[in-house]
C-alpha positions in Angstrom: -99.3 -139.3 124.8 -97.1 -139.0 121.8 -94.0 -137.0 121.0 -96.2 -134.9 118.8 -98.4 -134.0 121.8 -95.2 -133.0 123.8 -93.9 -130.9 120.9 -97.3 -129.2 120.5 -97.5 -128.6 124.3 -94.1 -127.0 124.3 -95.0 -124.7 121.4 -98.3 -123.7 123.1 -96.4 -123.0 126.4 -93.8 -120.9 124.5 -96.6 -118.9 123.0 -98.2 -118.5 126.5 -94.9 -117.2 127.9 -94.5 -114.8 125.0 -98.0 -113.4 125.3 -97.8 -113.1 129.1 -94.6 -111.1 128.8 -96.1 -108.8 126.3 -99.4 -108.5 128.3 -101.5 -109.7 125.4 -104.3 -111.4 127.4 -106.4 -112.3 124.4 -103.4 -114.1 122.6 -102.4 -115.7 125.9 -106.0 -117.1 126.4 -105.9 -118.6 122.8 -102.5 -120.2 123.5 -103.6 -121.4 127.0 -106.7 -122.9 125.4 -104.6 -124.7 122.9 -102.2 -126.0 125.7 -105.1 -127.4 127.8 -106.8 -128.9 124.8 -103.6 -130.7 123.8 -103.0 -131.8 127.4 -106.5 -133.3 127.5 -106.0 -135.0 124.2 -102.7 -136.4 125.3 -104.5 -138.2 128.2 -106.3 -140.2 125.5 -109.6 -139.7 127.3 -112.4 -138.3 125.0 -114.7 -137.6 127.9 -111.9 -135.4 129.5 -111.4 -133.6 126.2 -115.1 -132.9 125.8 -115.4 -131.9 129.5 -112.6 -129.4 129.0 -114.2 -127.8 126.0 -117.4 -127.3 128.0 -115.6 -125.9 131.0 -113.4 -123.6 128.9 -116.4 -122.0 127.3 -117.7 -121.1 130.7 -114.4 -119.9 132.1 -113.0 -117.9 129.2 -115.0 -114.7 129.6 -114.1 -114.6 133.3 -110.4 -115.3 132.5 -110.4 -112.1 130.4 -111.5 -110.1 133.4 -109.2 -111.5 136.1 -106.1 -112.2 134.1 -103.1 -110.0 134.8 -99.4 -110.5 134.0 -98.6 -112.1 137.3 -101.4 -114.6 137.1 -100.4 -115.4 133.5 -96.9 -116.1 134.5 -98.0 -118.2 137.4 -100.2 -120.2 135.0 -97.2 -120.7 132.8 -95.1 -122.0 135.7 -97.9 -124.6 136.5 -98.1 -125.5 132.8 -94.4 -126.2 132.8 -94.8 -128.7 135.7 -97.7 -130.4 133.9 -95.7 -130.5 130.6 -92.7 -132.1 132.3 -95.0 -134.8 133.9 -96.6 -135.5 130.5 -93.2 -135.6 128.7 -91.9 -138.0 131.4 -94.9 -140.2 131.1 -95.7 -139.8 134.8 -99.5 -139.8 135.2 -99.3 -139.4 139.0 -97.2 -136.2 138.6 -99.6 -135.0 135.9 -102.6 -135.5 138.1 -100.9 -133.7 141.0 -99.9 -130.8 138.7 -103.4 -130.6 137.3 -104.9 -130.5 140.8 -102.6 -127.7 141.9 -103.3 -125.7 138.8 -107.1 -126.2 139.2 -107.0 -125.3 142.9 -105.2 -122.0 142.1 -107.6 -121.3 139.3 -110.6 -121.8 141.6 -109.0 -119.6 144.2 -108.4 -116.9 141.5 -112.1 -116.8 140.9 -112.8 -116.5 144.6 -113.8 -120.1 145.2 -112.6 -122.8 147.5 -111.1 -125.9 145.9 -110.1 -127.5 149.3 
């Protein structure tokens, strides 16, 4: 990861927070997509980046249905943990943050990530 990745992640997270506060779900989803895309790119793994793009296309319509302000704010809190791990160069913490966020997302859709 580069400092440019960290700066872009911070900007995307700031946008996510602003849109969650205003209740603008469509704008939140755009900023959230940007955050996750940058996080995947920061990992330096092209397979991960491509996998994210495919997964996002499948999840985005459902996100528009289930997203509410509380869930958006919870996602922002999880993004903050992930961003801190990336900024600190701590891959173990980044993996742990990603797993927690993924498990909560799966639960949001009524699945079982455990």
